[in-house]
C-alpha positions as CSV (number, residue, x, y, z in Angstrom):
1,M,0.0,0.0,0.0
2,R,1.3,3.4,-1.0
3,T,0.1,6.8,0.1
4,I,1.0,10.0,-1.7
5,H,0.1,13.7,-1.3
6,V,-0.3,15.5,-4.6
7,R,-0.4,19.1,-5.7
8,V,-1.6,19.8,-9.3
9,E,-1.0,23.2,-10.8
10,G,-2.4,24.7,-14.0
11,V,-6.0,25.3,-15.1
12,V,-7.5,22.7,-12.7
13,Q,-10.4,24.6,-11.1
14,G,-13.7,25.2,-12.8
15,V,-13.1,22.3,-15.3
16,A,-14.5,19.4,-13.2
17,F,-11.0,18.3,-12.3
18,R,-12.0,17.0,-8.9
19,E,-14.9,15.0,-10.2
20,Y,-12.8,13.4,-12.9
21,T,-10.1,12.7,-10.4
22,R,-12.6,11.0,-8.1
23,R,-14.0,8.9,-10.9
24,E,-10.6,7.8,-12.0
25,A,-9.5,6.9,-8.5
26,V,-12.6,4.9,-7.8
27,A,-12.2,3.0,-11.1
28,R,-8.7,2.1,-10.0
29,G,-9.8,1.0,-6.5
30,L,-7.9,3.9,-4.8
31,R,-8.9,5.7,-1.6
32,G,-8.3,9.2,-0.4
33,W,-9.6,12.7,-1.3
34,V,-9.2,15.7,-3.6
35,R,-9.9,19.4,-3.0
36,N,-9.4,22.8,-4.5
37,L,-6.8,25.2,-2.9
38,A,-7.2,29.0,-2.6
39,D,-4.2,29.6,-4.9
40,G,-5.9,27.8,-7.8
41,A,-4.2,24.5,-7.5
42,V,-5.8,21.1,-6.5
43,E,-4.4,18.8,-3.9
44,A,-5.1,15.2,-3.2
45,L,-4.2,12.3,-0.9
46,I,-4.2,9.0,-2.8
47,Q,-3.9,5.5,-1.3
48,G,-3.7,2.1,-2.8
49,P,-1.5,-0.5,-4.5
50,E,1.8,0.8,-5.8
51,Q,1.0,0.1,-9.5
52,E,-2.4,1.8,-9.4
53,V,-1.0,4.9,-7.6
54,A,1.6,5.2,-10.3
55,K,-1.1,5.0,-13.0
56,M,-3.1,7.6,-11.2
57,L,-0.1,9.9,-11.1
58,S,0.3,9.4,-14.8
59,W,-3.4,10.3,-15.3
60,L,-3.0,13.4,-13.2
61,Q,-0.3,14.6,-15.6
62,K,-3.0,14.8,-18.3
63,G,-6.0,15.7,-16.2
64,S,-9.6,16.1,-17.1
65,P,-10.7,17.0,-20.7
66,R,-11.0,20.8,-20.1
67,S,-8.0,21.1,-17.7
68,R,-4.5,22.1,-18.5
69,V,-2.0,20.6,-16.1
70,D,1.3,22.5,-15.8
71,Q,2.9,20.7,-12.9
72,V,2.3,17.7,-10.6
73,L,4.2,17.6,-7.4
74,H,3.9,14.6,-5.1
75,R,5.5,13.1,-2.1
76,D,5.1,9.8,-0.3
77,I,3.5,9.8,3.1
78,D,4.6,7.1,5.6
79,G,2.2,5.9,8.3
80,A,-0.9,7.6,6.9
81,E,-4.2,6.6,8.4
82,P,-6.2,4.5,5.9
83,C,-9.0,6.2,4.1
84,Q,-12.3,4.3,3.6
85,S,-13.3,5.7,0.2
86,F,-12.3,8.4,-2.3
87,E,-14.1,11.7,-1.8
88,I,-14.2,15.3,-2.9
89,R,-13.5,17.7,-0.1
90,F,-14.7,21.3,0.1
């Protein structure tokens, strides 16, 4: 099980990025959350099998159909408490 914290920068608010991220994560069997940040970026916590987390990171580089991803920053989190589902946070 791998847990990562992600920050996605670019045109990622107002383009359904969080909903597309939630759908992609659920389809991959991942858990965690995604939310908008005040500075226009989106952040997420993603938990799941190493291979699926890596695929999700790859998906985040492209983003939702109307988004424009400029940068994806991520770091591994050790000892994170397990999430039960994948949700959009406000």
